[in-house]
C-alpha angles and dihedrals in degrees: 000000000000122000092249092053091050093051090048089049093049093047090047092053094045092049090049091050092049092048088049093052091042088054092047094050089045092057093042090055091043090054091050092053090048088052094050093046089051092048094048092047089050091051096049092047091050089048091049090050091048092051091047089053090045089057091059094056107075096182093054091046093053091048091051090048091054093048094048091050090061126083104295097208095079120075109206134006143128089291088063110067105210093217091063093063094037091055092047092047091049093048092053093044092053091050092049091049090060086064093047091253106142097163134138111250141173122233130211141167118221125202112175108304094339119097125203103198112203101181132017111358098201097050092068096061112103095349127122114257134203106222133185133175121259094192095108093050102039100028088226118127124236093014120139139176119223134195125190125191108203091188101043093118092057088048089055092050092046092053091045088046108129094031094050095043092047094048092049091047091048092051091050092046092049092047093048092043093050092048092051092046093053089044093054091040091056091048089050093050091048090049093047089049090052094047091049091051093047093050091046090052091046090051090051091047090052093059095073097051091041089054089047094050091049094049091046092050093051092046089053090051092055095054120103091239091059097046091061096041117073094190092054087048091049092049096048091046088053091050090050095050095046089045090056091049089051089049091053092051090048091053092047091054092051092046090050090050090051093049091048089052092047093235105107104127120214122207100209118200138146109283137182106233092209090062090051093050092048093050093051089045090054092053094059103024093093092056089048092051092048086056092049090245132133142220118217121204123207110178124168118221115258142066120311103188121157138162112250151114109283100212096042093050091049089053091049092054092043091051089054093047091047090051091051090052093044094053097043102078098164106035128010108211116154125180119195114198121192121185143156130233137180088258100045146292125315128200118189124190112195126185135176097226134124095296123203140256123261093255092055095057093071093054106041094089089053113110115262092004120139129179105257116241102178113254092331119107101186094142122062132215142087100256093249099105101085089038088057089045092054095048096048092048090048088056088053094050090244128130135216129208133183133211118189145152127189110269096005102080134243140278119207110191120192119196124199109192119221091239101063117167116226109235127160097203138045114275 
């Protein structure tokens, strides 16, 4: 995954988490407002019912009228019959209980700017108060009853209980999880970069001994002792062939590292695709002949000019030919079809190998993926060849498709469109 895609992924994940948290907080506040509205409505209905009951009790109304007509600055005296306020308090409490409001409150009577505080004096200061007019019950103008709930916020939290606690825990869990995911992701990225750098350095370090082994094997072949000894020639030939294979694998690793770091430079020029195909065929033809196989060419007549990097395209075709040999254990028969169309040039590489299931076709171009074959490891490789093919073709604005069935071989088709953009680096 490119660095830009990683940043987009992290940004998208972070934005999603923030939106989720914002939505959770919004619903939490919305639920709180609903709970507060229901509470206020219940309190006002309870007070209305209490005032309605008070209107029917003439003795109590008269006692309250006398109390309110006194100086409102004193709290309790012989002019304030205790049973009046006790009855009123009990009436309000009973009505509140009908709405499941069992909460301590402070009670007050307001007349104009004067306040007759029945319960706790200090609790009314600065607190929100539910007030309703007593004019209809007491026939005294500008008189109100007020109820204050000092612990109403705790009451809301208690009623919201599970939802509030669950929301807070969910927000914390999401935040901690996202933090840990980002932390482990950064560690994995750092580890991946270190591994890539190590592999890249190892591949570079392999080049010197590979060259030395190749040179030594060729010098041994040229000695008089080797010319007259078939076993020595056989061993040196084996060393040279295996050394070439090791060289190719080392080159693949370096190319893959360059692609991953977006610094694989392409030298685009006008190329004849038939020359590219023939050069790749020559590199693998000896191996095919040794296995008593054959390569069949089916080239249409005409011009097959494209814009591309010569060396990289040779490696692409060579990778596909090597795969055709690798997965053709019984009979190596490869057919290369080259043809023109109105939209572009198509190259098809067909084999009669083991083929693959439909589900495998979507995965074979993934990095390090190899078709599973149980516990057998008859085919060699690292699973980076087809990934490399896909990335190089993408840089050439070309596409590759595959048709395959188990036991019937595979057909890899490369299509170069007519309108190719010239670009010296990987997009």
